[in-house]
C-alpha positions in Angstrom: -4.8 8.9 -5.6 -7.9 7.3 -7.0 -9.5 8.2 -10.2 -12.5 9.6 -8.4 -10.5 11.6 -6.1 -8.4 13.1 -8.8 -11.4 13.9 -11.0 -13.6 15.7 -8.5 -13.2 16.9 -5.0 -15.1 19.1 -2.6 -11.9 20.6 -1.1 -8.5 21.2 -2.6 -5.6 21.2 -0.1 -3.3 24.2 -0.3 0.0 22.6 0.8 3.0 22.2 -1.4 2.3 18.6 -2.2 -0.6 19.7 -4.4 0.9 22.9 -5.8 0.1 22.2 -9.4 -3.3 20.6 -8.6 -4.5 23.6 -6.8 -3.7 25.9 -9.7 -5.3 23.5 -12.2 -8.5 23.6 -10.1 -8.4 27.4 -10.3 -7.9 27.3 -14.0 -10.7 24.8 -14.5 -13.0 27.0 -12.4 -12.2 30.0 -14.6 -12.5 28.1 -17.9 -15.9 26.5 -16.9 -17.1 29.9 -15.7 -16.3 31.6 -19.0 -17.6 28.8 -21.1 -20.9 28.6 -19.1 -21.2 32.4 -19.4 -21.2 32.1 -23.2 -23.7 29.2 -23.3 -25.8 30.7 -20.5 -26.1 34.0 -22.4 -27.3 32.2 -25.5 -29.9 30.3 -23.4 -31.0 33.4 -21.5 -31.7 35.3 -24.8 -33.6 32.4 -26.2 -35.6 32.1 -22.9 -36.6 35.8 -23.0 -38.2 35.2 -26.5 -39.5 31.7 -25.8 -43.2 30.9 -26.1 -42.9 27.1 -25.6 -43.9 27.3 -21.9 -46.5 29.3 -20.1 -45.3 32.8 -19.1 -45.5 32.2 -15.3 -43.7 28.9 -15.7 -41.0 30.6 -17.8 -40.3 33.1 -15.0 -40.1 30.3 -12.4 -37.9 28.0 -14.6 -35.6 30.9 -15.5 -35.0 31.8 -11.9 -34.3 28.2 -10.9 -31.9 27.7 -13.9 -30.1 31.1 -14.2 -29.8 32.3 -10.6 -27.3 29.6 -9.5 -25.7 29.7 -13.0 -24.9 33.4 -12.6 -23.5 32.9 -9.1 -21.4 30.0 -10.4 -20.0 32.1 -13.3 -19.1 35.0 -11.1 -17.5 32.7 -8.5 -15.6 30.8 -11.1 -14.1 34.0 -12.6 -13.3 35.5 -9.1 -12.0 32.1 -7.8 -14.1 31.9 -4.6 -16.9 29.5 -3.6 -17.5 28.3 -7.2 -17.8 24.6 -6.1 -21.0 25.2 -3.9 -22.6 27.2 -6.7 -21.5 24.5 -9.3 -23.3 21.9 -7.2 -26.4 24.1 -7.1 -26.4 24.3 -10.9 -25.9 20.6 -11.3 -28.8 19.9 -9.0 -31.2 22.7 -10.1 -31.1 22.0 -13.8 -32.6 18.4 -13.6 -35.4 20.0 -11.6 -36.1 22.3 -14.5 -36.2 19.3 -16.9 -38.7 17.5 -14.6 -40.9 20.6 -14.6 -40.6 21.3 -18.3 -43.4 19.0 -19.6 -45.8 20.6 -17.1 -44.7 24.1 -18.1 -45.1 23.3 -21.8 -48.3 21.4 -21.5 -50.9 22.3 -24.2 -48.5 24.2 -26.3 -47.4 21.6 -28.8 -47.9 23.9 -31.8 -45.3 26.2 -30.3 -42.7 23.5 -29.7 -40.8 23.7 -33.0 -37.1 24.3 -32.7 -34.8 23.7 -29.8 -36.1 25.2 -26.5 -33.7 27.3 -24.3 -33.1 24.4 -22.0 -31.2 22.7 -24.8 -28.4 25.2 -24.5 -27.9 24.4 -20.8 -27.5 20.6 -21.1 -23.7 20.7 -21.2 -23.6 23.6 -18.7 -25.0 21.2 -16.1 -22.4 18.6 -17.1 -19.6 21.1 -17.0 -20.6 22.1 -13.5 -20.3 18.5 -12.2 -16.6 18.5 -13.3 -15.9 21.1 -10.6 -17.6 19.4 -7.7 -18.7 15.8 -8.2 -16.7 12.5 -8.1 -15.9 11.0 -11.5 -18.7 8.4 -11.3 -21.4 11.0 -10.7 -20.0 13.1 -13.5 -20.6 10.3 -16.0 -24.0 9.7 -14.4 -24.9 13.4 -14.9 -23.5 13.3 -18.5 -26.0 10.6 -19.4 -28.9 11.4 -17.1 -29.3 15.1 -18.0 -29.6 14.6 -21.8 -31.8 11.6 -21.2 -34.1 13.7 -19.0 -34.1 16.3 -21.7 -35.1 13.7 -24.4 -38.0 12.5 -22.2 -39.2 16.0 -21.5 -39.1 17.0 -25.2 -40.8 13.8 -26.2 -43.7 14.5 -23.8 -43.8 18.1 -24.9 -44.2 17.2 -28.5 -47.0 14.7 -27.8 -45.0 11.5 -28.4 -45.1 11.7 -32.2 -42.8 9.4 -34.1 -41.5 12.2 -36.2 -39.8 13.8 -33.2 -37.9 10.6 -32.1 -35.0 10.9 -34.5 -34.3 14.7 -33.9 -34.5 14.2 -30.2 -32.2 11.2 -30.1 -29.7 13.1 -32.2 -29.7 16.0 -29.7 -29.4 13.6 -26.8 -26.5 11.6 -28.3 -24.7 14.8 -29.2 -25.1 16.2 -25.6 -23.9 12.9 -24.1 -20.8 12.8 -26.3 -19.9 16.4 -25.7 -20.4 15.9 -21.9 -18.1 12.8 -21.8 -15.4 14.7 -23.8 -15.5 17.6 -21.3 -15.3 15.1 -18.3 -12.3 13.3 -19.9 -10.4 16.5 -20.6 -10.9 17.6 -17.0 -9.8 14.2 -15.7 -6.7 14.0 -17.8 -5.6 17.6 -16.8 -6.1 16.7 -13.1 -4.1 13.4 -13.6 -1.3 15.4 -15.2 -1.3 17.8 -12.3 -1.2 15.0 -9.8 1.7 13.3 -11.6 3.6 16.6 -11.6 3.0 17.1 -7.9 4.1 13.5 -7.1 7.3 14.0 -9.2 8.0 17.3 -7.3 7.5 15.6 -4.0 9.9 12.7 -4.9 12.5 15.3 -6.0 12.1 17.3 -2.8 12.5 14.2 -0.7 15.6 13.1 -2.7 17.1 16.5 -2.3 16.4 16.5 1.4 18.0 13.1 1.8 21.0 14.2 -0.2 21.3 17.4 1.9 21.0 15.4 5.1 23.7 13.0 4.0 26.0 15.9 3.0 25.4 17.5 6.4 26.2 14.3 8.2 29.4 13.9 6.1 30.4 17.5 6.9 29.8 16.9 10.6 31.8 13.7 10.5 34.7 15.5 8.8 34.5 18.3 11.4 34.4 15.8 14.3 37.4 13.9 12.8 39.4 17.1 12.6 38.5 18.1 16.1 39.4 14.7 17.4 42.7 14.8 15.5 43.6 18.1 17.0 42.5 17.1 20.5 44.3 13.8 20.6 47.4 15.3 19.0 47.6 18.0 21.6 47.1 15.5 24.4 49.9 13.3 23.0 52.3 16.3 22.6 51.5 17.4 26.2 52.1 13.9 27.5 55.5 13.7 25.7 56.6 17.0 27.0 55.4 16.5 30.6 58.3 16.6 33.1 56.5 17.5 36.3 53.6 15.9 38.2 51.4 19.0 37.4 52.2 18.8 33.6 51.4 15.0 33.7 48.1 15.7 35.4 47.3 18.3 32.7 48.2 15.8 30.0 45.9 13.2 31.5 43.0 15.8 31.7 43.5 16.7 28.1 43.4 13.0 27.1 40.2 12.4 29.1 38.6 15.4 27.4 39.6 14.0 24.0 38.1 10.6 24.9 34.9 12.2 26.2 34.5 14.1 22.9 35.1 10.9 20.9 32.6 9.0 23.0 29.9 11.6 22.5 30.2 12.0 18.8 27.2 9.7 18.2 24.8 11.6 20.5 24.4 14.7 22.6 27.2 15.3 25.1 25.0 14.4 28.0 26.7 17.0 30.0 25.3 17.6 33.5 26.2 18.2 37.1 28.9 16.2 38.7 27.0 15.9 42.0 27.3 12.4 43.6 24.5 10.0 42.7 23.7 6.5 44.1 24.5 3.3 42.3 20.7 2.9 41.8 21.0 5.8 39.2 22.9 3.4 36.9 20.3 0.6 37.4 17.4 2.9 36.6 19.2 4.2 33.5 19.9 0.8 32.1 16.3 -0.3 32.6 15.2 2.8 30.8 17.6 2.1 27.9 16.3 -1.5 27.5 12.7 -0.2 27.6 13.4 2.1 24.7 14.1 -1.0 22.6 11.0 -2.9 23.8 12.7 -5.0 26.5 11.3 -5.1 30.0 14.8 -6.1 31.1 15.3 -7.1 34.8 18.6 -5.8 36.2 20.2 -8.1 38.8 21.7 -5.9 41.5 24.2 -6.6 44.2 24.7 -3.2 45.8 26.2 -3.3 49.2 24.8 -1.3 52.1 28.0 0.8 52.3 28.4 1.3 48.6 29.7 4.8 47.9 27.9 7.3 45.7 29.4 7.9 42.2 30.3 11.2 40.6 27.6 12.3 38.2 29.9 12.1 35.1 30.9 8.6 36.0 27.3 7.4 36.5 26.2 8.9 33.2 29.2 7.3 31.4 28.3 3.9 32.8 24.6 4.3 31.8 25.5 5.5 28.2 28.1 2.8 27.7 25.8 0.1 29.1 23.0 1.3 26.9 25.3 1.0 23.9 26.1 -2.5 24.9 22.4 -3.3 25.2 21.8 -1.8 21.8 24.6 -4.0 20.3 23.1 -7.1 21.9 19.6 -6.3 20.5 20.9 -5.5 17.0 23.5 -8.2 16.6 22.2 -11.0 18.9 18.5 -10.4 18.7 18.5 -9.9 22.5 19.0 -13.6 23.0 19.7 -14.3 26.7 20.2 -10.6 27.4 21.0 -10.1 31.0 22.3 -7.1 33.0 24.0 -7.2 36.4 25.1 -4.3 38.5 27.3 -4.7 41.6 28.7 -2.1 43.8 30.6 -1.9 47.1 32.5 0.6 49.1 35.2 1.0 46.4 34.0 0.0 43.0 31.0 -0.5 40.7 30.8 -3.2 38.0 28.2 -3.3 35.2 28.0 -6.6 33.2 25.9 -7.0 30.1 25.6 -10.6 28.8 23.9 -12.2 25.8 23.9 -15.7 24.3 24.2 -14.7 20.7 26.7 -16.0 18.1 29.5 -13.7 19.4 32.1 -11.8 17.4 35.8 -11.1 17.3 36.5 -7.6 18.7 39.7 -7.4 16.7 37.8 -7.7 13.4 35.5 -4.7 14.1 36.2 -2.0 11.4 38.0 1.1 12.6 35.1 3.3 11.5 32.6 1.5 13.8 32.5 3.5 17.0 29.8 1.5 18.8 32.4 -0.3 20.8 35.6 1.8 20.6 33.9 5.1 21.0 30.6 4.7 22.8 31.8 2.0 25.2 35.6 1.7 25.6 36.4 5.4 25.1 33.5 6.6 27.2 34.5 4.5 30.2 38.2 5.3 29.8 37.3 9.1 29.8 36.1 8.8 33.4 39.0 6.6 34.5 37.3 3.2 34.2 38.1 0.0 32.4 36.2 -2.1 29.9 36.5 -5.8 29.3 34.8 -7.6 26.4 34.7 -11.3 26.1 33.0 -13.0 23.1 32.7 -16.5 21.8 30.2 -18.7 20.0 28.4 -19.0 23.3 27.7 -15.3 23.6 29.2 -12.0 24.6 29.9 -10.3 27.9 30.7 -6.6 28.3 32.1 -5.6 31.7 32.3 -2.0 32.7 34.3 -1.3 35.9 35.1 1.9 37.8 37.0 2.1 41.1 37.1 4.8 43.6 40.6 6.2 44.0 41.9 6.4 47.5 
């Protein structure tokens, strides 16, 4: 936030990021309204009894000066539309000062004592703190008293005896105006700092809450996987008939599917047969998500069989994870994808020319390979082969049609 923006603005947002600032603006409007009401009342009473200007001019100047001032005071106390009326006061009062020498012409003998416009000098400056940028506030704080000094000097006929009293009034008004501007500026800066601190605290709390939710979810998934795998193992150990063994295999596949889908949505969908081209299109889309217009070399035979929907989705998701690994860990160097299919099997091969890695050294808590690739393919009855060396890495996903 710049100094000018913090010191004066035409609109105050109402969202939570400026919670304190919005209320400070409301308080400033109320304080300025009450203060201007006091000085305005003093100026109005002096204007009613003034003889320094011609009667007709007095009525005109009072209307120009006090009409917007009354509207600003009422709006500031109520808290509605006080900025437009503050702008009107700040603009109207210099016009009064410009017209003052004309209104007081030929009445030098009646010019003793401060005229009623003297009491409104800092009213105009206070109005600028509600609506003008900081630079214009300081311009008004110097310009308005200077205009008053020139108007009074002309009114009094340019006598040297009037110079010192007029300069004293001008300097006093400038100092008071600058003090008011600085107070408003510091209060706004304090409000902005409080809002920034609140925003940082809210973001920190949100991040902590998200981390806690992720940890809770991880614990829940771990507990679920433990129960599922344990139940599958117990069922396999106790299986004595072909039907019981088939049930144990189904339970194991369900556990592996849950493990494979812990890092994303389950991607459940219909198991209707789909062509091998479904896998090709899915891998192209996965590469495009990471900014790679990746060509997929295909060798799909004319008599290649369709794949069950769950198998095709598993191949796409596992291949996408392999592509992500190649992009993240090998920078996508030499990334190549091949898909081959015939009447019995489909093979997906993802190759890169990165520095390679040792699969045995991958930490147990990293599920990118074990969960999202190996377990996902195993869950649909397929096999995964990973070969890696200093010359690059090849991930081969294979699924064969059972007779």
